[in-house]
C-alpha positions as CSV (number, residue, x, y, z in Angstrom):
1,M,-23.9,10.8,46.3
2,I,-22.8,11.0,42.6
3,D,-22.7,7.8,40.6
4,K,-19.5,8.3,38.8
5,E,-20.0,5.1,36.6
6,N,-23.4,6.5,35.3
7,L,-21.7,9.8,34.7
8,R,-19.1,8.0,32.5
9,H,-21.7,6.0,30.7
10,M,-23.8,9.0,29.9
11,F,-20.8,10.9,28.6
12,A,-20.0,8.0,26.3
13,E,-23.5,7.9,24.8
14,R,-23.3,11.7,24.2
15,L,-19.7,11.2,22.6
16,H,-21.0,8.5,20.2
17,A,-24.0,10.5,19.4
18,A,-21.9,13.6,18.5
19,L,-19.6,11.3,16.5
20,D,-22.6,9.8,14.7
21,A,-23.9,13.2,13.8
22,N,-20.6,14.0,12.2
23,N,-20.4,10.7,10.4
24,V,-17.5,9.4,12.0
25,R,-16.9,5.6,11.2
26,Q,-17.9,3.0,13.8
27,H,-15.1,0.8,13.4
28,G,-11.8,2.6,14.0
29,R,-13.5,5.7,15.4
30,G,-10.8,5.6,18.3
31,A,-8.1,6.3,15.9
32,D,-10.0,9.1,14.2
33,V,-10.4,10.8,17.8
34,L,-6.7,10.4,18.2
35,K,-6.0,12.0,14.9
36,Q,-8.1,14.9,15.7
37,L,-6.7,15.4,19.2
38,K,-3.1,15.3,17.7
39,S,-3.8,17.8,15.2
40,K,-5.0,20.2,17.9
41,G,-1.9,19.4,20.0
42,V,-3.4,17.1,22.4
43,I,-1.5,13.8,22.8
44,K,-3.2,10.9,24.4
45,T,-2.9,7.1,24.2
46,P,-5.3,4.7,22.3
47,Q,-6.1,3.1,25.7
48,A,-7.2,6.4,27.2
49,V,-9.6,7.0,24.1
50,S,-10.8,3.6,24.2
51,K,-11.9,4.1,27.8
52,W,-13.8,7.3,26.8
53,L,-15.7,5.6,24.2
54,N,-16.6,2.6,26.4
55,G,-17.6,4.6,29.4
56,A,-14.8,3.6,31.5
57,A,-13.2,7.1,32.0
58,M,-13.8,10.7,31.4
59,P,-11.4,13.0,29.3
60,E,-9.5,15.8,30.9
61,V,-10.4,19.4,30.0
62,D,-7.8,19.8,27.2
63,S,-9.2,16.7,25.4
64,L,-12.8,17.7,26.0
65,T,-12.3,21.2,24.6
66,A,-10.5,19.8,21.5
67,I,-13.2,17.2,21.0
68,S,-16.0,19.6,21.5
69,D,-14.5,22.0,19.0
70,W,-14.0,19.2,16.5
71,L,-17.6,17.9,16.7
72,G,-19.3,21.4,16.9
73,V,-21.0,20.8,20.2
74,R,-20.7,22.6,23.5
75,R,-18.0,21.2,26.0
76,E,-20.5,21.6,28.9
77,W,-23.1,19.4,27.0
78,L,-20.5,16.7,26.1
79,E,-19.1,16.6,29.7
80,H,-22.2,17.1,31.8
81,G,-25.2,17.0,29.4
82,V,-26.0,20.7,29.9
83,M,-28.1,22.0,27.2
84,P,-28.0,23.4,24.6
85,V,-26.2,21.0,22.5
86,F,-24.7,23.4,19.9
87,P,-23.0,26.7,20.4
88,D,-25.4,29.5,19.9
89,E,-27.9,26.7,19.5
90,A,-26.6,26.0,15.9
91,P,-26.3,22.6,14.3
92,P,-22.9,21.2,13.6
93,R,-20.9,22.8,10.7
94,S,-21.7,20.1,8.3
95,V,-21.9,16.2,8.1
96,V,-21.7,14.0,5.2
97,S,-24.1,11.0,4.8
98,N,-24.1,8.0,2.4
99,V,-27.6,8.9,1.4
100,D,-27.3,9.9,-2.1
101,N,-24.0,11.5,-1.1
102,V,-25.8,14.5,0.0
103,R,-23.7,17.2,2.1
104,T,-25.9,19.2,4.7
105,D,-25.2,22.4,6.3
106,T,-26.5,24.4,8.9
107,K,-29.8,25.1,7.2
108,M,-30.8,21.5,7.4
109,G,-33.5,20.5,9.7
110,K,-32.8,18.6,12.8
111,V,-34.8,15.6,14.4
112,P,-34.5,14.1,17.8
113,L,-32.3,11.0,18.5
114,I,-34.9,8.9,20.6
115,S,-34.6,5.5,22.3
116,W,-36.5,2.4,21.1
117,V,-38.9,2.5,24.0
118,Q,-39.7,6.2,23.1
119,A,-40.2,5.2,19.4
120,G,-42.9,2.7,20.5
121,S,-45.2,5.6,21.5
122,W,-44.1,8.0,18.7
123,C,-47.3,7.5,17.0
124,D,-49.0,9.3,19.7
125,I,-46.5,12.0,20.4
126,G,-45.2,12.7,16.9
127,A,-47.6,15.6,16.5
128,S,-45.9,17.6,19.2
129,V,-42.3,16.7,18.3
130,E,-41.1,20.2,18.4
131,S,-41.8,20.2,22.2
132,F,-40.0,16.8,22.8
133,D,-37.2,17.2,25.2
134,A,-34.6,15.0,23.4
135,E,-30.9,15.2,24.5
136,L,-29.6,15.3,21.1
137,W,-31.0,16.6,17.9
138,L,-29.4,15.5,14.6
139,P,-29.4,17.2,11.1
140,C,-31.1,15.0,8.7
141,P,-29.4,14.4,5.4
142,V,-32.6,14.3,3.3
143,N,-35.9,16.0,3.5
144,I,-38.0,14.8,6.4
145,S,-41.3,15.8,8.0
146,R,-41.5,17.9,11.1
147,S,-42.5,14.7,13.0
148,G,-39.4,12.7,11.9
149,Y,-37.0,11.2,14.3
150,A,-33.7,9.2,14.4
151,L,-32.9,5.8,16.2
152,R,-29.6,4.0,16.8
153,V,-29.7,0.5,15.5
154,V,-29.2,-2.2,18.2
155,G,-28.7,-5.8,17.4
156,D,-27.9,-7.5,14.2
157,S,-31.5,-8.6,12.9
158,M,-31.0,-5.9,10.0
159,T,-27.4,-6.7,9.1
160,N,-26.8,-8.1,5.8
161,N,-24.0,-10.5,5.6
162,G,-24.1,-10.5,1.8
163,P,-24.7,-7.8,-0.8
164,G,-27.4,-5.3,-0.6
165,R,-28.3,-2.7,2.2
166,S,-27.2,-3.3,5.7
167,Y,-28.0,-1.7,8.9
168,P,-25.2,-2.8,11.6
169,A,-25.6,-2.1,15.2
170,G,-24.7,1.5,16.0
171,S,-26.1,2.9,12.6
172,V,-28.3,5.9,12.9
173,I,-31.5,5.6,10.9
174,F,-33.9,8.5,10.0
175,V,-37.6,7.8,10.2
176,D,-40.5,9.8,8.7
177,P,-43.9,8.8,10.2
178,E,-45.8,10.8,7.7
179,L,-44.7,9.0,4.6
180,A,-47.0,6.2,3.1
181,V,-45.3,2.7,3.4
182,N,-45.2,0.0,0.7
183,N,-44.2,-3.6,0.2
184,G,-40.3,-3.7,0.5
185,D,-39.9,-0.5,2.6
186,R,-37.9,-0.4,5.9
187,V,-40.2,0.5,8.6
188,I,-40.4,1.1,12.5
189,A,-43.3,-0.9,14.0
190,T,-44.6,-0.9,17.7
191,L,-44.6,-4.2,19.6
192,P,-47.4,-3.9,22.3
193,S,-46.0,-7.0,24.1
194,T,-42.7,-5.0,25.0
195,N,-43.9,-1.3,24.7
196,E,-41.0,-1.0,22.3
197,A,-40.5,-0.5,18.6
198,T,-38.7,-2.8,16.0
199,F,-37.0,-2.1,12.8
200,K,-37.8,-4.6,10.0
201,V,-38.7,-4.7,6.2
202,L,-42.5,-4.6,5.4
203,V,-43.5,-7.5,3.3
204,H,-46.9,-8.2,1.6
205,D,-47.6,-11.9,0.7
206,A,-50.9,-13.7,0.1
207,G,-53.0,-11.1,1.5
208,K,-51.0,-10.7,4.7
209,H,-48.3,-8.3,5.9
210,Y,-45.1,-9.3,7.7
211,L,-42.2,-7.7,9.4
212,K,-39.1,-9.5,7.9
213,P,-35.4,-9.1,9.3
214,I,-32.7,-8.8,6.7
215,N,-30.6,-11.3,8.8
216,P,-32.2,-14.7,8.0
217,Q,-31.3,-15.9,11.6
218,Y,-34.1,-14.1,13.0
219,P,-37.9,-14.9,12.5
220,I,-40.3,-13.3,10.3
221,M,-43.2,-11.8,12.2
222,E,-46.8,-11.3,11.1
223,L,-48.0,-7.9,11.3
224,T,-51.1,-8.1,13.6
225,E,-53.8,-5.6,14.4
226,E,-52.1,-4.8,17.8
227,M,-49.1,-3.6,16.0
228,Q,-48.8,-0.3,14.3
229,I,-46.4,1.1,11.7
230,C,-44.8,4.3,13.0
231,G,-42.6,5.4,10.1
232,K,-40.7,4.6,7.2
233,V,-36.9,4.7,7.2
234,I,-35.7,7.3,4.7
235,G,-31.9,7.3,5.3
236,T,-29.0,6.2,7.4
237,F,-25.6,7.3,8.7
238,T,-23.4,4.2,8.2
239,P,-19.8,5.1,8.6
240,E,-17.4,3.6,6.0
């Protein structure tokens, strides 16, 4: 028996990933989807689009076709997850990032968007990244090694409520495991107790290393021998 609820949620994940790859803003992206649909002659209600984004419903064929064309992905992938992601295995036409205002094109390399559980073991599998079976590969806005990867931020531990860099939930960060890390860098570290990874600021103080969240409501963790740094964050897609 087909689990329709799971299919809807998986569709929503792919839709959000494709929207992220095209730098569509997080807040108000439903309005952006509506605008693009209207430009292609497809009229839908805000409530319908909201259900698609929340995994409560699936679009009809006309909407799927219009959205796929806009985002530069195959309709079969967006609807059912059938690979490849891009038409003729080409990356999206272009995306605009907020990293040095760099505009990328189809020549830019791609990295896999992975889960935080997968990131926890990335230090071991990074060398064979090209054979990694990721559902979505994203074009990176800056130079990155062949073992680089992307993560979608969860939670608000790296959200800055004041001035300075902030990484709100839903942002996509790009990580390079081959770069040296220094005091003050944003890093990905493994947490053996949970088999997952965490995203924090590396801080060196009084001969010890710590993992510090940007949000002061979260505790600072000492970097122990059991933990391992698995990459330096080099950029992010954070829609305006």
